[in-house]
C-alpha positions, 0 to 999 in steps of 0.5 A: 499499500503507497504510504501518501495514498493511505494518508488522503485516505484517511484524511477523507474518511477520518472520525468526522465521518462518524458525524454523518454516518450516526446522523443518518442513521438515527434520522432514518431509523427513529424517523420511520420508528418515530412516525409510528410512535406518534402519528400511529393512525395515520401511518397505518392508513397510509403504509399499513401495521408496522411489523418486523417483517413491514418494508418500513422496518427493514429500511429502518434496520439498514440505515447503517448500511445506507449511511456508510454507503452515502458517506463514502460515495460523497467522500470517496466517489462511486469508485470508493463505495466499489471498493468499499463493498467488495470488502465483503470477499474478505473471508479469513477466518481461523478454525478456532473462529469458525467453530466460535461462530458455528458450534459455541453460538448455537450452543449459547441458545439451546444451553439458554433455552435448558435454563429456561426451560422451553428447550423441549416445550418449543424445539423449533419456534417456526411453525409450517414446514420446510418452506416456512423455515427457509423463508425465514431464514432468508429474510433474517439473513437480509434485514439485520446482518446488512447494518454490519456494512455501517456498524462494522465495516464503517464505524468500527474501524474509525473508532479504532484509529483512536482507541483500542478494540475493547474500547471501541467495540463497548462504545460502539455496542452503547451506541449501537443498543440505543439505536434499538430502542424505539423497536422496544416502544412500538406494538407489533415489532420482535423487540417489544416482547423483550426487555430492554435492558438484558438486551443492552447488555448483549448488545454491548458484548455482541459488539465487543465479540464482533469487534474481536471477529472483525480484527481477526478475520482481517476486517471481514465484513461477511463474517461479521455479518454471518456471526450477526445473523447467528444471534438472531437465526430464527431456527434457535429456541428462545432462550431470553435473557439467559443466552444474554448472560452466556454471552456477557460471560463468554465475552468477558472470557474471550476478552481475557484471553485476546487481552493483549490484542483487545487492549492494544491497537497494533492488530485492529483494522482501522481501513474503511476503503482499500486503496485501489489495487489493493488485494481484498482475498 
């Protein structure tokens, strides 16, 4: 990588770029949900009842990605946006992290459901056969995980230019948790049936886990999206709030085991838009 090109990239996308990113993210998401909170009848007449599957809810969820795409296009142009999206091709995952994503996380939900006593009562939360399961999986895959273009792909590298990964994960997790708040206040959303406090703590823990994976995978947005999907996978049993408690414990253990990387910025990924001709594989 050319040092002069890297310097130019940092000047274009500095921590100041987080201001329009967060503004667009919150205005778009909270604007949509706020209209349903304060003008519910009018919104229902025009757009219908809000639910987790409503197109406007998808738009609200996609706000971080939309914000990232918008800021990058303004700062770097369409060529920069293309290089940013190309980062989805980064797929560097160690065996230990693969086991964590595909084995440990499902175990968290099944153990949590066992503690809650729902593992045998509701072994599969989705009824309606294989088509319903596949549909639910597809919708989950194209909803929450898309956020990762914004949270981990854009915001995290900029924050990590100034603080160690642990603190970057906590800061971003705090903002991420607050961003979800309106969904807990509107009936018809999945979050309206949950308690906000355990969810908020879980969001911070998940943010730290995603930060560790993001850095270990050399900035893989795809792996971050896959881990995000695992946390909201509709086929896992209901384990609230025990899954959150288990994730907090797991996060603390992971941070301790990786303390040299989590408390220093030496291995932190700080690149948002790769330079021209930079390899993304």
